C-alpha positions in Angstrom: 29.2 176.1 219.1 32.5 178.2 218.1 30.9 181.8 217.8 30.8 182.5 221.6 34.4 181.2 222.2 35.5 184.8 222.7 32.6 186.0 225.2 33.1 183.0 227.5 36.7 183.5 227.4 36.4 186.8 228.4 33.8 186.2 231.1 35.6 183.3 232.7 38.9 185.3 232.4 37.5 187.9 234.8 36.1 185.2 237.5 37.7 185.6 240.7 40.3 182.8 241.6 38.1 182.3 244.4 35.1 181.3 242.0 37.4 179.0 240.0 38.7 177.0 243.1 35.0 177.1 244.1 34.2 175.1 241.1 37.1 172.8 241.3 36.3 171.8 244.8 32.5 171.4 243.7 34.1 169.0 241.0 36.0 166.8 243.7 32.1 166.1 245.2 30.5 165.7 241.9 33.3 163.1 240.6 33.2 161.2 244.0 29.3 161.1 243.8 29.2 159.4 240.4 32.2 157.3 240.7 30.3 154.2 239.7 28.5 155.7 236.8 31.7 157.1 235.4 34.3 153.7 235.8 31.6 151.9 234.6 31.2 154.2 231.3 35.2 153.9 231.0 35.2 149.9 231.3 32.0 149.9 228.4 33.8 152.0 225.9 37.3 151.3 226.2 37.5 148.0 227.9 39.2 148.9 231.2 38.8 146.8 233.9 36.5 148.1 236.5 38.7 148.4 239.4 41.3 150.5 237.1 38.9 152.6 236.0 38.1 153.6 239.4 41.4 154.5 240.3 41.5 156.8 237.3 38.5 158.3 238.6 40.5 158.6 241.9 43.6 159.9 240.3 41.5 162.9 238.8 40.0 163.7 242.2 43.8 163.7 243.7 44.5 166.2 241.3 41.6 168.5 242.0 42.7 168.5 245.2 46.5 169.4 244.7 45.4 172.3 242.4 43.2 173.5 244.9 45.7 173.1 247.4 48.4 174.8 245.3 46.8 177.3 242.3 46.8 180.5 244.3 51.0 179.7 244.8 51.5 178.8 241.1 49.8 181.9 239.6 51.2 184.2 242.4 53.2 187.0 240.7 56.8 186.8 241.2 60.1 189.4 241.2 63.0 188.2 240.0 66.3 189.7 240.6 68.1 190.3 237.0 71.4 192.3 237.0 70.6 195.6 238.5 67.0 195.1 237.8 64.0 193.7 239.1 61.9 191.7 236.4 58.3 191.2 237.6 56.5 187.8 236.0 52.9 187.8 235.9 50.9 184.7 234.5 48.1 185.7 232.7 45.3 183.6 230.9 46.2 182.7 226.8 42.1 182.6 226.0 40.8 179.3 224.5 43.0 176.1 224.8 42.1 173.0 222.5 42.6 169.8 224.1 42.6 167.0 221.6 43.0 163.8 223.8 43.4 159.9 223.4 41.2 157.3 224.5 43.5 155.2 227.3 42.5 157.2 230.0 39.7 158.6 229.0 39.5 161.2 232.2 42.6 161.4 233.4 44.3 162.9 230.3 41.4 165.5 230.0 41.6 166.4 233.8 45.4 166.7 233.9 45.1 168.6 230.8 42.0 170.9 231.6 42.3 171.6 235.2 45.4 173.7 235.8 43.9 175.5 232.1 40.9 176.1 233.9 42.5 177.2 237.3 44.7 179.8 235.0 41.5 181.4 233.7 41.5 179.7 230.4 38.6 177.7 228.9 38.8 174.3 227.3 37.8 172.8 223.9 37.9 168.9 224.2 37.8 167.0 221.1 38.2 163.7 222.5 39.2 160.1 220.6 35.6 159.2 218.7 35.5 155.1 220.6 35.2 157.6 224.0 32.8 160.1 223.1 30.6 158.9 225.9 33.3 159.8 228.3 33.6 163.3 226.7 29.6 163.9 227.0 30.1 163.1 230.4 33.2 165.0 231.2 31.2 168.0 230.0 28.2 167.0 232.5 30.1 166.5 235.2 31.8 170.1 235.0 28.1 171.9 234.2 26.9 169.7 237.6 30.0 171.6 239.4 28.7 175.0 238.4 31.5 175.4 235.6 29.7 178.1 233.5 28.6 176.5 230.3 30.9 176.8 227.7 34.3 176.6 229.6 34.8 173.2 228.7 33.0 172.2 225.8 33.0 168.8 224.0 33.1 168.7 219.9 31.8 165.7 218.7 33.6 166.4 215.5 35.6 163.6 212.9 39.5 164.0 213.7 39.6 165.9 210.1 37.9 168.9 211.3 40.9 169.5 214.2 42.6 171.2 211.6 39.7 173.6 211.0 39.3 174.4 214.3 42.8 175.2 215.4 42.9 177.5 212.7 39.9 179.3 214.1 41.3 182.7 215.4 40.5 182.5 218.8 42.2 179.4 219.7 45.3 180.0 221.3 46.8 177.0 222.4 46.7 173.2 221.5 47.4 170.3 223.9 47.6 167.1 222.1 48.4 163.6 223.4 48.8 160.9 220.8 50.7 159.3 218.0 53.8 160.7 216.7 52.5 161.2 213.3 49.2 163.1 214.2 51.7 165.0 216.8 53.5 166.5 213.5 50.4 167.4 211.6 49.3 169.4 214.7 52.4 170.9 215.6 52.7 171.9 211.8 49.1 173.6 211.5 49.7 175.3 215.4 53.2 176.6 213.8 51.7 178.1 210.7 49.3 179.9 212.9 51.8 180.7 215.8 49.7 178.9 218.5 51.7 177.6 221.6 51.1 174.1 221.5 52.1 171.0 224.1 52.7 167.5 222.6 52.9 164.4 224.7 53.6 161.4 221.9 53.8 157.8 222.0 53.4 154.6 220.1 50.8 151.6 220.3 53.1 149.1 222.6 50.4 147.2 224.5 52.7 147.2 227.5 
């Protein structure tokens, strides 16, 4: 699976923004058409009430609409006055982003991390919580149905012990993690050792 990362990332990076946005527009339709199946799977795997699971899918649809409306503006080159010079800021894709995601919002946590990364021209590897592997597989399926090219978002069905190996894979350029402080420290240490950009959203197990 990891052997094709570089080629997939290069091809997606070279796609025009209009193509990426077209895939995202398709994704809103695919989510809407599969909302009952997706929300039912959330409820089955992690126990969230069906109404809350449906609300989670609708929140994902809203996020897609946000990036449909704002991605072009976000990625537009900017010129900043700096003393007696002008500095040009250009946002470029990093490459392959690894997302290590939790079980509590199995669709939303992936969408809020993966969609902006994909729209910016990155590809996305998903290591989901092991108790929502069905949701992870469905996510990959939904992105494929929306015409995202094969491998642009792919799910890694691996034990958590293998995450370190994936982070150390030379083509992974960034890690996005949501989960415990303890695991966050480990991921930060591995990422720091390999000089990989890292986003950490850390929390606890408070039932509230």
